[in-house]
Each structure stands twice: as C-alpha cells, then as structure tokens.
C-alpha positions as a LaTeX table, in Angstrom:
\begin{tabular}{lrrr}
\hline
Residue & $x$ (\AA) & $y$ (\AA) & $z$ (\AA) \\
\hline
Met1 & 67.43 & 98.91 & 43.76 \\
Pro2 & 66.63 & 100.44 & 40.28 \\
Gly3 & 62.65 & 99.26 & 39.05 \\
His4 & 61.98 & 97.74 & 42.73 \\
Ala5 & 58.98 & 97.91 & 44.24 \\
Pro6 & 58.29 & 98.23 & 47.68 \\
Ala7 & 56.55 & 95.42 & 49.04 \\
Gly8 & 52.70 & 96.91 & 50.87 \\
Pro9 & 51.92 & 99.96 & 51.07 \\
Pro10 & 54.36 & 103.22 & 50.62 \\
His11 & 55.18 & 104.89 & 54.39 \\
Ala12 & 53.01 & 108.24 & 54.75 \\
His13 & 56.57 & 109.98 & 54.96 \\
Gly14 & 56.73 & 109.15 & 51.26 \\
Gly15 & 58.24 & 105.59 & 50.67 \\
Ala16 & 62.20 & 105.98 & 51.96 \\
Asp17 & 62.79 & 104.00 & 54.80 \\
Val18 & 63.64 & 106.95 & 57.48 \\
Ile19 & 63.96 & 107.12 & 61.13 \\
Pro20 & 62.35 & 110.58 & 62.17 \\
Met21 & 64.70 & 113.04 & 63.87 \\
Arg22 & 63.18 & 115.54 & 66.19 \\
Arg23 & 64.62 & 119.31 & 65.19 \\
Asp24 & 66.67 & 119.76 & 68.16 \\
Arg25 & 67.91 & 116.61 & 70.10 \\
Arg26 & 70.13 & 118.45 & 72.28 \\
Arg27 & 67.21 & 119.66 & 73.99 \\
His28 & 65.24 & 116.78 & 73.90 \\
Pro29 & 67.86 & 113.48 & 74.83 \\
Ala30 & 67.25 & 109.92 & 73.55 \\
Ala31 & 65.05 & 107.93 & 75.98 \\
Val32 & 67.03 & 104.96 & 78.33 \\
Pro33 & 65.31 & 102.04 & 78.17 \\
His34 & 64.27 & 100.90 & 81.36 \\
Gly35 & 67.14 & 98.79 & 83.35 \\
Asn36 & 70.06 & 100.56 & 81.18 \\
Ala37 & 72.34 & 102.56 & 82.26 \\
Ala38 & 73.17 & 105.37 & 79.39 \\
Pro39 & 76.50 & 106.07 & 78.30 \\
Gln40 & 78.74 & 108.17 & 79.94 \\
Leu41 & 81.43 & 110.32 & 77.76 \\
Glu42 & 83.85 & 111.26 & 79.72 \\
Glu43 & 85.43 & 115.05 & 79.09 \\
Pro44 & 88.67 & 114.86 & 77.26 \\
Val45 & 91.50 & 116.51 & 80.32 \\
Pro46 & 93.07 & 119.07 & 78.95 \\
Ala47 & 97.10 & 118.85 & 78.84 \\
Gly48 & 98.67 & 119.94 & 82.37 \\
Ala49 & 94.93 & 119.24 & 84.35 \\
Pro50 & 95.90 & 117.40 & 87.31 \\
Thr51 & 94.14 & 113.77 & 87.01 \\
Pro52 & 91.46 & 112.91 & 89.84 \\
Ala53 & 94.14 & 112.42 & 92.61 \\
Glu54 & 96.03 & 115.38 & 92.34 \\
Glu55 & 92.84 & 117.23 & 92.49 \\
Gln56 & 92.39 & 115.33 & 95.22 \\
Leu57 & 96.21 & 116.45 & 96.24 \\
Leu58 & 94.76 & 120.39 & 95.52 \\
Arg59 & 92.38 & 120.19 & 97.67 \\
Val60 & 94.24 & 118.76 & 100.68 \\
Val61 & 97.40 & 121.35 & 99.90 \\
Glu62 & 95.42 & 124.52 & 98.58 \\
Gly63 & 93.01 & 123.65 & 101.81 \\
Val64 & 95.91 & 123.99 & 104.35 \\
Phe65 & 97.05 & 127.47 & 102.74 \\
Val66 & 93.06 & 128.96 & 102.49 \\
Glu67 & 93.14 & 128.06 & 106.56 \\
Arg68 & 95.83 & 130.49 & 107.25 \\
Gly69 & 94.53 & 133.32 & 104.90 \\
Leu70 & 96.44 & 132.46 & 101.90 \\
Thr71 & 96.00 & 130.50 & 98.29 \\
Leu72 & 99.10 & 128.94 & 96.26 \\
Ala73 & 97.81 & 130.83 & 93.45 \\
Asp74 & 99.49 & 133.85 & 94.71 \\
Pro75 & 103.18 & 133.74 & 93.23 \\
Gln76 & 105.13 & 134.66 & 96.14 \\
Thr77 & 103.51 & 132.39 & 98.48 \\
Ala78 & 103.91 & 129.51 & 95.40 \\
Gln79 & 107.46 & 130.24 & 96.27 \\
Ala80 & 107.08 & 129.91 & 99.93 \\
Phe81 & 105.72 & 126.84 & 99.30 \\
His82 & 108.26 & 125.60 & 96.72 \\
Ala83 & 111.19 & 126.42 & 99.21 \\
Ala84 & 109.10 & 125.23 & 102.01 \\
Leu85 & 108.81 & 121.29 & 100.23 \\
Asp86 & 112.92 & 121.95 & 99.19 \\
Leu87 & 113.62 & 121.59 & 103.26 \\
Ala88 & 111.57 & 119.16 & 103.56 \\
Asp89 & 113.38 & 117.43 & 100.30 \\
Leu90 & 116.45 & 117.96 & 102.26 \\
Ala91 & 115.25 & 116.66 & 105.87 \\
Val92 & 114.29 & 112.78 & 103.99 \\
Arg93 & 117.47 & 112.98 & 102.07 \\
Ala94 & 119.96 & 113.54 & 105.75 \\
Ala95 & 116.95 & 110.93 & 107.97 \\
His96 & 118.24 & 108.56 & 104.50 \\
Ala97 & 121.80 & 109.37 & 104.72 \\
Lys98 & 121.54 & 108.44 & 108.84 \\
Gly99 & 119.44 & 105.10 & 108.45 \\
Ala100 & 116.06 & 106.35 & 109.61 \\
Val101 & 114.24 & 106.61 & 106.41 \\
Asp102 & 115.14 & 103.32 & 103.31 \\
Ala103 & 116.13 & 104.09 & 99.59 \\
Asp104 & 112.35 & 103.18 & 98.85 \\
Gly105 & 111.08 & 105.28 & 101.63 \\
Gln106 & 113.09 & 108.14 & 100.05 \\
Ala107 & 111.80 & 107.59 & 96.80 \\
Thr108 & 108.28 & 107.80 & 97.89 \\
Ile109 & 108.05 & 110.98 & 99.66 \\
Lys110 & 110.02 & 112.43 & 97.22 \\
Ser111 & 107.85 & 111.17 & 94.87 \\
Thr112 & 105.03 & 112.91 & 96.82 \\
Leu113 & 106.92 & 115.73 & 97.12 \\
Asp114 & 107.53 & 116.54 & 93.70 \\
Asn115 & 103.94 & 115.95 & 92.81 \\
Met116 & 102.91 & 118.65 & 95.73 \\
Arg117 & 105.39 & 121.03 & 94.08 \\
Asn118 & 103.01 & 120.90 & 90.85 \\
Val119 & 99.71 & 122.49 & 93.02 \\
Pro120 & 100.68 & 125.89 & 92.32 \\
Gly121 & 100.58 & 125.63 & 88.60 \\
Trp122 & 96.97 & 123.69 & 88.93 \\
Leu123 & 95.07 & 126.72 & 90.21 \\
\hline
\end{tabular}
C-alpha cells in the first residue's frame, strides 16, 4: 500500500517480501520434509500408446516371437500373426456354435484376440 511503512527493520534483500530462488532448480530439486513423499507427476501417455495392461500383453506376445528369433515389428511376421488370430477367432466361433463355449466366453476370448491384434502397432 502506498505510504505504508514496514513494521521493523528492512529486509537484507531490499525490503520486499520475496522468496529467494536458486537459479537452476532442475539441478537442485526442493527438499522433501522427512516422512512426506514427493508428489509424483504422471507423464502424459501418447495417443495410441499401450496402457500398462497392454504393455504387459505386448511383452508376453512379442516374447513368444523373440524366443523363436522373430519379431512382430517385421511386417511379414505381423501379417502371419494376424492370420493366426483370424484362425483362432474362427475356432472360438466354431466352439460356440457347437455349445462348447458360451456367449460370454466367446466375447471374452474375442476381446483378448482383438487386444492381441494391436501388439504389432505398439512396437
């Protein structure tokens, strides 16, 4: 406020109420008081990136191919993988038609196959 005189001696840094800041805070993060956890900032997930569950599926599925010296990053291998998923879907539909798999089971398996179909695009 204009004309307001501070009560007490002026501050050593010129009289203004300021918080001194280090020049490079990235190199010297603020200390966290004992017993408190530092806040964890989540990185934004890029569009089309797999979720943690999908990331686990990716590791399992790609691992099966890597053990055989293959990768789903190869377009021909990915195409063969998609053909195998089409055959698996056909087998599940046939099992449903024969009564071996109920509608809920078929939907669950189809959802899993559809998620697996995305693995090559995540690599």
